[in-house]
N, C-alpha and C positions, 0 to 999 in steps of 0.2 A: 504494500500500500504506500502510495506517495500522497502527501498533502502539502500544497502550497498554502501557507497561512499569511494572508494579506493583512498587515497591521503596521503600526508605526512605533511599537515598543521595542527598543534595542535589547531589552533584557529577555525577550522571547525569541525562539527560533522561527525562521521563515520557511524552512524546508524540513519536513518530517517524513522519515522513511521507516516503515515497520514491516517486519516479517511476522505473519499471523499464523497461528497453529489451527488445527481442525476445530478447536473449541472457541475460536475467535480471540484468543489471548495473544499478546505480543510475545514473540520468542526472542527477537532482537530488534533494536531500534537505533537509528542515527538521527540526530537533530543538527541542522546547520543554521547558523545565525547570519544575519546580514553582513557582519564584519568578517565572516569566514571561520569563526570559532566553530568547533564541533563538539557534540556530546554523544555518548553512545552507552548502550546497556545490553546485557544479555543475562542469562541465569547466574553467571559466575563473576561478572565484572561490570563496573559502572565507571563512567568518566565524564567530566565536564558538566556535572549536575543532572545528567539524564538518568531516569529510572524507567523500568518497564511499568506499564499500567497494571493496576490491581483488579480491574474489571474487564470483561470482554469488550473488544472494539465493536462499536455499533456498525450496522450495515452501511455500505457505501452511500446509499440514497439518503440515509439519516445524516451522515456527515456532510453531504453535499447541500443539505437544507440550511446549513449554517452559512450565512453570507460571507464570512471571512475565510472560509475554507474552500479550496479547490482540489478535491480528491480525485485520484484515479488509481486503478489497479496497474501494477507494473510487473513485468516478468521477474521470476526469481533470479535470473542472471543479472538483471539491472540492479536489484537490491544487493546482490553479492559484490558487485563492483563498488558500490557505495560503502558497503561494510569493510571491504579491504582497504579503503582509503580513509577510514574513520580516525586514524591517529594523526 
């Protein structure tokens, strides 16, 4: 899952990437800020203030209903490329 978060708060990320499991929970996540900082998290590691969500990720249509969010599904390969560049 990729979400572009359109806002003006420099303390919040603008690009959110999440790998979602079969129960809709995040397995891995990368957040990228407007200034280029990155945060990431998985079951064993967290960095840059990023943590995995504790509740299931809502369906794409529900996320898309939030005006500030521009979500889309991305291929697993695209997520993996972002994950490998998280540091």
